[in-house]
C-alpha positions in Angstrom: 44.7 6.6 -3.3 44.0 5.3 -6.8 40.3 4.9 -7.8 39.1 1.6 -9.2 35.9 -0.3 -9.8 35.2 -4.0 -9.7 34.2 -5.8 -12.9 32.5 -9.1 -12.7 32.2 -11.5 -15.7 29.4 -13.9 -14.8 29.0 -17.4 -16.1 26.8 -20.3 -15.1 29.9 -22.4 -14.3 32.5 -19.8 -13.3 32.7 -16.2 -12.2 35.6 -13.9 -12.8 36.1 -10.6 -11.0 38.8 -7.9 -11.1 39.9 -4.5 -9.9 40.1 -2.1 -12.9 41.4 1.4 -12.9 40.1 4.3 -15.1 42.7 3.5 -17.7 41.2 0.0 -18.2 44.1 -1.8 -16.5 43.2 -4.9 -14.5 45.2 -4.5 -11.3 44.0 -7.8 -9.7 41.7 -10.6 -10.8 40.4 -13.8 -9.4 37.9 -16.4 -10.4 35.9 -19.2 -8.9 34.0 -22.3 -10.1 30.3 -22.3 -9.2 27.1 -24.2 -9.9 24.5 -22.2 -11.7 21.9 -25.0 -11.1 22.1 -24.3 -7.4 21.2 -20.6 -7.0 22.0 -20.3 -3.3 25.5 -21.7 -3.9 25.9 -19.5 -6.9 25.1 -16.4 -4.9 27.3 -17.5 -2.0 30.2 -18.1 -4.3 29.7 -14.7 -5.9 29.7 -12.9 -2.5 32.8 -14.8 -1.2 34.7 -14.0 -4.4 33.8 -10.3 -4.2 34.8 -10.2 -0.5 38.3 -11.5 -1.5 38.6 -8.9 -4.3 37.5 -6.1 -2.0 40.0 -7.2 0.6 42.8 -7.3 -2.0 41.7 -3.7 -2.9 42.3 -2.6 0.6 45.7 -4.3 0.7 46.6 -2.4 -2.5 45.3 0.9 -0.9 42.7 1.3 -3.7 39.5 3.2 -3.5 36.6 1.1 -4.9 33.8 3.0 -6.5 31.4 0.3 -7.4 30.8 -3.2 -8.7 29.6 -3.8 -12.3 28.3 -7.1 -13.7 28.3 -8.5 -17.2 25.7 -11.3 -17.4 25.0 -13.6 -20.4 21.3 -13.3 -20.4 18.4 -11.0 -19.6 18.8 -8.6 -16.7 16.8 -5.8 -15.1 19.3 -2.9 -14.6 16.7 -0.9 -12.7 16.0 -3.6 -10.1 19.5 -5.1 -10.2 18.2 -8.6 -11.0 19.2 -11.5 -13.2 15.9 -12.3 -14.9 17.0 -15.2 -17.2 20.4 -16.7 -17.9 21.6 -19.8 -19.6 22.9 -22.5 -17.1 21.2 -20.7 -14.2 18.0 -22.4 -13.0 16.6 -19.4 -11.1 14.6 -16.5 -12.5 14.6 -12.8 -11.3 17.5 -13.4 -9.0 17.8 -10.3 -6.7 21.6 -9.9 -7.1 21.8 -6.3 -6.0 19.8 -6.9 -2.9 21.7 -10.0 -2.0 25.0 -8.1 -2.2 23.8 -5.0 -0.4 25.8 -5.7 2.7 29.0 -5.1 0.7 28.1 -1.4 0.9 29.1 -0.6 -2.7 27.0 0.7 -5.6 26.0 -2.2 -8.0 25.1 -2.1 -11.7 24.1 -5.1 -13.8 24.2 -5.2 -17.6 24.3 -7.8 -20.4 27.7 -9.3 -21.2 27.7 -8.2 -24.8 26.8 -4.6 -23.7 29.8 -4.5 -21.3 32.1 -6.0 -24.0 31.0 -3.2 -26.4 31.7 -0.6 -23.7 35.2 -2.1 -23.0 36.1 -2.2 -26.7 34.9 1.4 -27.2 36.8 2.8 -24.2 40.0 0.7 -24.3 40.0 -1.7 -27.2 39.5 -2.0 -30.9 36.9 0.8 -31.1 38.8 3.3 -29.0 38.3 6.8 -30.4 34.9 6.0 -32.0 31.6 7.3 -30.7 29.2 5.0 -32.7 30.0 1.3 -32.3 28.3 -2.0 -32.8 29.8 -5.1 -31.3 28.7 -8.6 -32.3 29.9 -11.7 -30.5 29.8 -14.8 -32.7 29.7 -17.9 -30.4 27.0 -20.4 -29.6 24.6 -17.5 -30.2 25.0 -14.0 -31.5 25.3 -11.3 -28.8 25.1 -7.5 -29.6 26.2 -4.3 -27.9 25.5 -0.8 -29.1 27.3 2.5 -28.4 25.5 5.6 -29.6 27.3 9.0 -29.5 29.7 7.6 -27.0 27.0 6.2 -24.7 26.0 2.6 -24.0 22.5 1.9 -25.3 20.7 -0.7 -23.1 17.0 -0.1 -23.7 14.2 -0.4 -21.2 15.3 -2.3 -18.1 18.6 -3.1 -19.9 16.9 -5.6 -22.2 17.6 -3.9 -25.5 20.3 -4.4 -28.1 19.5 -8.1 -28.7 20.9 -7.9 -32.2 21.2 -11.6 -32.7 17.4 -11.8 -32.7 16.5 -9.6 -35.6 14.7 -11.8 -38.2 16.9 -12.3 -41.2 14.8 -15.0 -43.0 11.0 -14.9 -42.5 9.8 -18.3 -41.2 13.4 -19.5 -41.3 15.3 -21.7 -38.9 13.9 -22.1 -35.4 15.7 -20.0 -32.9 16.0 -20.7 -29.2 14.3 -17.4 -28.5 11.1 -18.7 -29.9 11.1 -16.9 -33.2 12.2 -18.2 -36.6 14.9 -17.0 -38.9 16.9 -14.9 -36.4 20.4 -13.7 -37.3 21.7 -16.0 -34.6 20.4 -19.1 -36.5 22.5 -18.2 -39.6 25.5 -16.3 -38.3 26.5 -17.9 -35.0 29.4 -20.4 -34.6 26.7 -23.0 -34.1 25.1 -22.1 -37.4 28.5 -22.3 -39.2 29.1 -25.8 -37.7 25.7 -27.0 -38.9 26.3 -25.6 -42.4 29.7 -27.2 -42.6 28.3 -30.6 -41.6 25.4 -30.4 -44.1 27.8 -29.4 -46.9 30.1 -32.3 -46.1 27.2 -34.8 -46.1 26.2 -33.5 -49.6 29.7 -33.6 -51.0 31.8 -36.5 -49.9 34.7 -35.3 -52.1 35.2 -32.2 -50.0 38.6 -31.7 -48.4 36.8 -31.0 -45.2 36.4 -34.8 -44.7 40.2 -35.2 -44.7 40.6 -32.3 -42.3 38.1 -33.9 -39.9 39.9 -37.3 -40.2 36.8 -38.7 -42.0 34.7 -38.3 -38.9 31.9 -35.7 -38.9 32.1 -35.6 -35.1 35.5 -33.9 -35.5 34.1 -30.9 -37.3 34.8 -27.6 -35.6 34.5 -23.9 -36.4 37.9 -24.1 -38.0 37.0 -26.9 -40.6 35.4 -24.8 -43.3 37.7 -21.8 -42.8 40.9 -23.8 -43.0 39.8 -25.8 -46.0 38.5 -22.7 -47.7 42.0 -21.2 -47.4 43.4 -24.3 -49.1 41.0 -23.8 -52.0 38.3 -26.4 -51.3 35.2 -25.5 -53.4 32.6 -26.6 -50.9 34.3 -25.1 -47.9 34.4 -21.8 -49.8 30.7 -22.1 -50.5 30.1 -22.5 -46.7 32.2 -19.4 -45.9 30.6 -17.4 -48.7 27.1 -18.2 -47.4 28.1 -17.4 -43.8 29.6 -14.0 -44.9 26.4 -13.3 -46.9 24.1 -13.9 -43.9 26.4 -12.0 -41.4 26.9 -9.3 -44.0 23.2 -8.8 -44.4 22.8 -8.4 -40.7 25.6 -5.8 -40.7 23.8 -3.9 -43.5 20.6 -3.9 -41.4 22.5 -2.4 -38.5 24.2 0.1 -40.8 20.8 1.4 -41.8 19.5 1.5 -38.2 22.5 2.8 -36.4 25.0 4.0 -39.0 28.0 3.0 -36.8 31.5 4.1 -37.5 32.9 0.7 -36.7 31.7 -2.9 -36.2 33.7 -4.9 -33.7 33.6 -8.7 -34.2 34.2 -10.9 -31.1 33.7 -14.5 -30.1 35.6 -17.5 -31.3 35.1 -16.9 -35.0 36.8 -13.5 -34.7 40.1 -15.5 -34.4 40.0 -15.7 -38.2 41.1 -12.0 -38.1 41.4 -10.1 -41.4 40.5 -13.2 -43.4 37.0 -12.7 -42.0 36.8 -9.0 -41.7 38.2 -8.3 -45.2 35.4 -10.5 -46.6 32.8 -8.6 -44.5 34.2 -5.3 -45.5 34.0 -6.1 -49.1 30.4 -7.4 -48.7 29.4 -4.1 -47.2 31.2 -2.1 -49.9 29.7 -4.1 -52.7 26.2 -3.4 -51.3 26.7 0.3 -50.8 25.7 0.0 -47.1 22.1 -0.1 -48.1 22.1 3.0 -50.2 24.3 5.4 -52.1 26.6 8.0 -50.4 26.5 6.4 -46.9 29.5 6.8 -44.7 31.9 3.9 -44.4 31.7 1.5 -41.5 34.9 -0.2 -40.6 34.9 -3.9 -39.6 37.5 -4.9 -37.0 38.3 -7.7 -34.6 37.8 -7.3 -30.9 41.1 -6.8 -29.0 40.4 -7.4 -25.3 39.3 -11.0 -25.7 38.8 -12.8 -22.3 39.3 -9.6 -20.3 36.5 -7.6 -22.1 33.9 -8.8 -19.6 35.8 -7.7 -16.5 37.0 -4.4 -18.0 33.6 -3.5 -19.5 31.6 -4.4 -16.3 33.9 -2.1 -14.3 33.5 0.6 -17.0 29.8 0.8 -16.2 30.9 3.1 -13.4 33.2 5.1 -15.7 30.2 5.5 -18.0 
């Protein structure tokens, strides 16, 4: 009987769950739409989905070891609660207690943490022991692997790398502080910078790319126009790389990782982005002379990272 774990990728509007073996292969997966504004329904949908996945595991003659969760928000991995999550109206939701009748061990972690674990065990960082993952989306998520072990901090609330302050008294962040990395290096920040540059320079190619409508601006606008040689788009990208690169340098000095894994929508730029970041690190000597090299790579597991990483909490 093959041993597997269930990995659950939690969202405020949908939940994905899968059966994952110890090689990181997803043998079965299923998802459901839910309503995070209605906590009782959210929990009921979660339980019903897991019952279906467990039943499928029985049909496949699989031995299920436990259920791991990746949650986009603050969790308490000691109590098994979701303490705060975007698109969820409740606080301190007792997920582990609610699912106790499934009679399986349950572990809850942050979504970026489990993505880092997935990439380190089965993805772009396989073979490395010291890994930093950054997800560049609406915000900036962070995951840390130290000496082959997932670092979560007290109650699982550590490794919030997007909320280190990059600019003192800088832009207001949703976390309540000002000048966080998230406000300068997220996809949302890139979008804002692109629009501001376009408003200042009406001759930019970015206007043509957006069909002369600023509402059409996306994360691709500055990147694609920079590749075509637009001066102002290149300035947006250079500024973005500077801010993100400074964040990476800070993490170099704190963690000295062997590799940075870049995920999220912006990572679709591939080597165009990672080459620029690698050069920025090299040009700045990683904070001081004679420091070991940190590679910058793109995440490989994409939309499956949450399921694989959450299940890997039990391999961990």
